[in-house]
N, C-alpha and C positions, 0 to 999 in steps of 0.2 A: 504494500499499500504506500502510495506517494504522500508526502507531507509537505505543505507549504512552509516557507520561512516563518510566517506568522504563527503557524501551529507549533513549530519547533520552539519559537521564542516564548509562546504562552506556556508550553510544557516546562521549559527551563526556568521560568519564574518560580515554580515550586521547588526547584533545586537550589536556587541562588541563596536563600537564607542559610543553607547548610554548607556552602562552599568552603568557608574558613575552617569550620570544624572538620570536614572531610579531608581537606588538604593537610591540616595539622596532624590528624590521626595517621594519614598515609606517610607523612614525613617521619613521625615517631617510629612507625613500623618498619619502613624501608631504610631509614637512616640517611637517605640521599634525596636531595631536592628534585632532580630530574625524574628519578624513578617514582617519587611520590606523585608528581604531576601526571605521569603516565598511568599510574594506578587509579588516580582520581578520574581521569577521562575514561578509562576502561570501565570503571564502576558505573558512571553516569550512562554511558552508552548501553551497558548490560541491562540496566533497569529500564531504559527507554525501549529497548528491543522487546522487553517483557510487556510493553504497553501498560506500564503501571502509571496510573493517574495520581494526582495529588489527593490528599485526604488521609483517612485512617490507615495506618500502617505504612504509608509512603516513606516517611523519614526512616523508620526502622529498616525498611527494605534497602534504602540507599546505604545506611550504615553497615548492614550485613554484606552488601555487595562490595563496599569499600574494604571491609576487613578481609574478605575472601580474595579480592584482587591484590591488595597490598601484601598479604601474607605470601601469595604465590610469587609475586615479583621479588620480594625480599629474599626468598629461598632459591630463586633461579640463579643460574651461573652469573648473569649480569648483576644481580642483586648482591651476591657474595663478593664480587670483585669491585663493586662501586665504592667510591670514596664516601666516608661517613661525614655528612654535612649538617646533621641535626644539631642546632646550637644549644639545646637544653630548653627547659620550660621557661616561658616568658612570665616571670613573676614580678616584673617591675611594676611599681606604683600599686601594689596590692599588699596591704599591711595586715591581712588576716594571719593568725598564728601559723596556719598550715602552709600558706604561701611563703611566709618568711622562712620557715624551716626548710621548705623545698628549695628555696633559692640558695640556701647554704650547703646543699648536698652536691655531690659529684654528679657529672653528667650521666654516669652509669646508673646511679641510684634514681636520679630524676627520670630517666627512661623507663626503669622498672616500674616506678610509680605510675607513670602515664600509660604504659602498656597495660598494666593490671587494672588500674582504677579508672583511667580516662577512656581507654579503648575497650575496656571490659573484656580483655582476652583471657581465655582459660590459662591456667598455670603452665600447662604443657606447651602451649603456643608461645608463651613468653620465653620459656626455656629454649625453644627452637630458634627464636629470633635473636636471642642474646648469647647462645652457646653456653649457658650456665645450667647447673643441675637444679632440680626442684628444691633441694635442701638449701642451696646457695641463695636462690631467689626468696624463699620463705624467710631465711634468716635476715637478709638485707631489708626486706619489707617490714618484718616485725620490729627491727631496730628503728627504722624510720617512724613507724607508728608509735613506738614508745617515746621517741623524742618529741613527736607532735603532741602526745598525750600530756607530757610535762608542760607544754606551752599553753594548753587549753584551760579554760576555766573548769573548776571542779565539776560543775553540773554537766559539762560536755564530754568528759573523758571517757565515759562508758560507750559513747557512740563515735569514737575517734575514727574508726574505719569508714563509717558512712560519711563523715565530714570530709575525709580525705578524698573519697570518690566524688563527692559533690564539687570540691575544689578543683580536682583534676579535670572534670568535665567542663567546668567553667573556663579553665585555662585553654582547653582544646578549642572552645568556641570563640576565643579571642582573635580578632583580626590582626594580621601582621602585615606591615608595609612591604615585606619581602615576598609575601605569598602571591601566587598568580591572581590577577584580578578577575572578577566574574565575567567581564566582557571577553577577556582572553580565553577563559575556559569555554564560554559559550561558542566563540568562533571555531574553536577546535572541535567541539561537540557537533556543531552544525555541519562542518566539513565531513566528519566521520559518519554522521547519520545519513547525509545525502549520498556519500560514497557507498555505504552499506546497501541502501535501497537501489542505487543504480546497478550494483552488482547482482542484486536479487533476481530481477527478471532474466538476466543472462544465464545465471545458474540454473534457473528452472527451464529455460529453453534448451540448454545443453542436456539436462537430465531427461527432458521430454523426448529429445531426439534419440538419445541412447535407448530409452524405453521402446520407442517405435521401431528402432532397428532390431532390438531383441525380439519383439513380437513378430516382426517380419521373418526373422530366422526360424522362429518356432513354427510359424505357419508353413514355411517352405519345407521344414523337416516333417511336419505332419502330412503334407501332400505327398512327399516322397515315400513316406512309410505306407500311406494308403495305396499308392501306385504299386509298390512292391507286393503288398498283401493281395491285391486283386489281380495281379498278373497271372495268366495261366501257367501251369507247370510245364 
């Protein structure tokens, strides 16, 4: 089915509010800016090809597609060989206790926190992306949580993990001046969407031609077999 530019633009308006969050999550997972941008474009195109409209479940579908694409890209040969460019969590101008503590951590600890609590990845996926064991990841996250708990007011210490997750998600949604702008993402999406649909009819024409050729061969074989069977001895 062909789509006009206006239809593509209208569909992308549902994506635009999530662009910053999706790119930041991809950057944390891939560790590389260019691969993160590629994973983001792939996730958006994947959801669009599913004909997913805005509304209930749309954002979660985008987030799930992003996690799937970024995880695959990060573990590919290109992902493993790429330069690590993620600068760490952007905690500037945030004076909440958890943000202050996170800003004092190493980039490795910051990435663990953002992968586990911001991107909501299972522990085994965090280990695959970082090359650490589950024991190492649990220990580092537990120590970070303990340091945060000491900073929190007494009434909030029992829910430190939930507060860390909320803060990590808030940081993921923060716009960065270095991130690709929505207009840039849209132009790439539009080009890829139009290219996908222009290839579609050609693919179906080729498949149809092959099917017709196969049917013709089967018919010729049937006629030959019938001629052999009815031929007098």
